[in-house]
C-alpha positions in Angstrom: 0.2 0.5 0.0 2.9 2.0 0.6 4.9 1.5 -2.5 1.5 2.4 -4.1 0.7 5.7 -2.4 4.2 6.9 -2.8 3.9 6.1 -6.7 1.0 8.1 -7.0 2.3 10.7 -5.3 5.4 11.3 -7.3 2.8 10.8 -10.8 1.0 13.7 -9.3 4.1 15.9 -9.2 4.9 15.0 -12.9 1.8 15.6 -14.4 1.3 18.8 -11.7 5.0 19.9 -12.9 4.1 19.4 -16.7 0.8 21.1 -16.3 1.8 24.5 -14.8 4.8 25.0 -17.9 4.6 27.8 -19.8 5.2 27.3 -23.5 7.7 29.5 -25.3 9.2 30.4 -29.1 10.9 32.7 -31.0 11.6 33.7 -34.2 13.1 36.4 -36.2 10.7 38.7 -38.7 11.6 40.7 -41.7 9.8 43.9 -41.1 9.3 44.8 -45.0 7.5 47.6 -47.1 4.2 45.4 -46.7 0.8 47.4 -47.3 -1.1 47.0 -44.4 1.9 46.6 -42.1 3.6 42.5 -41.1 2.1 41.3 -38.0 3.4 38.4 -35.9 3.5 34.4 -37.4 -0.5 33.4 -36.2 1.1 29.8 -35.5 3.4 31.3 -33.3 1.1 33.5 -31.7 -1.9 30.8 -31.1 0.3 27.8 -31.1 -2.1 24.5 -32.0 -2.8 21.9 -28.6 -1.1 25.3 -26.2 -2.3 28.3 -24.3 -2.9 31.2 -26.3 0.9 33.4 -26.2 0.0 36.7 -23.9 3.3 37.7 -23.6 5.8 39.1 -26.6 9.2 40.5 -26.2 11.3 41.7 -29.4 14.7 43.6 -30.3 14.4 45.9 -33.2 17.6 45.0 -35.8 18.9 46.8 -38.9 16.4 49.5 -39.7 13.9 51.6 -37.9 9.9 50.1 -38.5 6.9 52.2 -37.1 4.4 49.8 -35.4 0.6 50.4 -34.0 -1.1 48.2 -32.0 -4.8 49.0 -32.6 -6.9 47.7 -34.9 -5.5 47.4 -38.4 -8.8 48.1 -40.0 -9.8 51.0 -38.3 -5.9 52.9 -38.3 -3.2 51.4 -41.1 0.6 51.8 -39.9 2.7 53.3 -42.9 6.2 54.7 -43.2 5.6 58.1 -41.2 2.2 56.6 -38.9 3.0 54.3 -35.8 5.4 54.6 -32.8 9.3 54.5 -34.2 11.1 51.6 -33.5 15.1 52.2 -34.1 17.3 49.3 -34.2 18.6 48.3 -30.7 15.1 48.9 -29.7 13.4 46.4 -27.0 9.5 46.2 -27.6 7.4 44.4 -25.1 3.5 43.4 -25.5 2.0 42.0 -22.6 -2.2 42.3 -24.2 -3.6 39.3 -25.8 -5.4 42.0 -28.4 -2.3 44.0 -28.9 -0.9 40.8 -29.9 -3.2 40.3 -32.2 -3.5 43.9 -33.8 0.1 44.6 -33.7 1.3 45.3 -37.4 4.9 46.8 -38.4 6.5 48.3 -41.4 10.1 49.4 -42.5 10.3 53.7 -42.6 12.9 53.4 -45.2 14.6 51.1 -48.1 15.8 49.1 -45.5 13.7 46.4 -43.8 14.2 46.0 -40.1 14.3 42.3 -38.6 12.4 42.0 -35.0 13.7 39.0 -33.1 10.6 38.1 -31.0 9.9 35.6 -27.9 6.9 34.9 -27.6 5.6 32.8 -23.5 2.0 31.8 -22.5 1.3 31.7 -19.4 1.5 28.5 -17.1 -2.3 26.9 -16.9 
């Protein structure tokens, strides 16, 4: 009986540890001159079988870009409209709605690269 109880407790601890694990992912996004801007990759922010991403942190490399986290149907980001990010700047988004709405576009002739880490909460 003691052996079964110890094995049961150990199994429950393993399940609890696994269930509490957060989901992480990473990608580099080339921010080009796509009309309306470029958003995060859908499969990265809404992964199949895993919790939806709620935190994104990025660092901009190469060239400056502009971004918006507003509804892209209402206000589109352009090379002159949006918040300016310069190479070396960090961007952190902790709102699911803003993650879904995020769009960025380059401001000049050179595309920028965003290196982004994604995180979902522990269940």
